[in-house]
N, C-alpha and C positions, 0 to 999 in steps of 0.2 A: 505432391501438390498441396499447397497450404490453403485451408479453407478461407473464404472471404467473410470475415466477421463484420465487415462494414454493413451487412444487412440490417444491423441494429441501428443504423443511422446515427443520429445525435446521441444515442444511448450506448454506443459502442464502447467508449472508454469506461463508462460507468459499469457496464456489464462485465468487462474484464476485471475491473477492480473488485467487484462483488464476488466474482468466481474465485480469484486468487486470494481474496480476503477470507473466504470460507475455507479454503485449503489451509491458510495460515492458522486460523482459529482452530481448525480440526487438529493440526499438528501440535499446537500449543496446549490444547486441552488434553490430548493423548499423553503428552509428556509431563503434564502438571506444571507447565511453565507460564500459564496465561497471566497470572498476577505479576510475576517478575518481568515478563515481556512488556506489560502495560506500563510499568514504571520506566523501563528503558525507552519505550516509544515516547512517553511524555517528556523525558529528559532530552531526547533528540529532536523533538518537534520544533522548538524555536529556531534552531540552526537550519533545519530542513526548510522551514517556512521562509526564512530570510533568503536562503540560497535559491529557492524556487521562484520567489517573487522577483529577485534580481534577474535571474536567467530569462524569465518570461519578459521582463521589461526591456531588456537589451536585445531581445530577439534571438536568443540562442536556439530556441525551438518554439513551435506553435502547435496547438492541439486542435485539429480539425473536427474529429468525430466526438464531440462532447455536448453536454446538455445545454451549455450556455449560461449556467447558473454560477455566478462568482460569489465567493464568500471571503471577505477580508482581502479583496484584491486579486485573488487567484481562483481558478476553476475549482468547483466542488470536488471533482475527481482527483485533483492534485492533493487535496487534504487527505483523501482516502489513501492515495498512493504513499503519502508520508507515514502512514500507519501500516499499510499492507507490506511494504518492502522490508522494513526491519522485523515485522512480525513473522514474515515468511523465513527470513534469514535465521532468526532465533529458533523458530520451529524446526527447521531442517537441522540446525546445529544441535539442538536438544535431542532430536530423534537419533542423530548419529553418535553423539558423545555424552548424552545425559546418563546419569547413574540410575540404577534401579530404585534407589531411595527417593529420587525426585519424582517418581511416577506414582 
């Protein structure tokens, strides 16, 4: 049975982003890749922003359990998502394949 995290109400999406963001930061710090990941995230962000803004505008998806705070036309949580996902991917990659010299 999957727990109902909807108990956080309008903070549900924010809570999940903060949780997984903390996991990502932990992995990146552990592997010594925090700075390199930040550069990658900044480079990817404009593409992710445009993609996200478009898909929300045309109705590809909607976000129900969110704070309702929009920044630059998209939900605050989506901005976090655009940093958390690549950060988590890079953190897992570095954990699995990073060299000892990068730690």
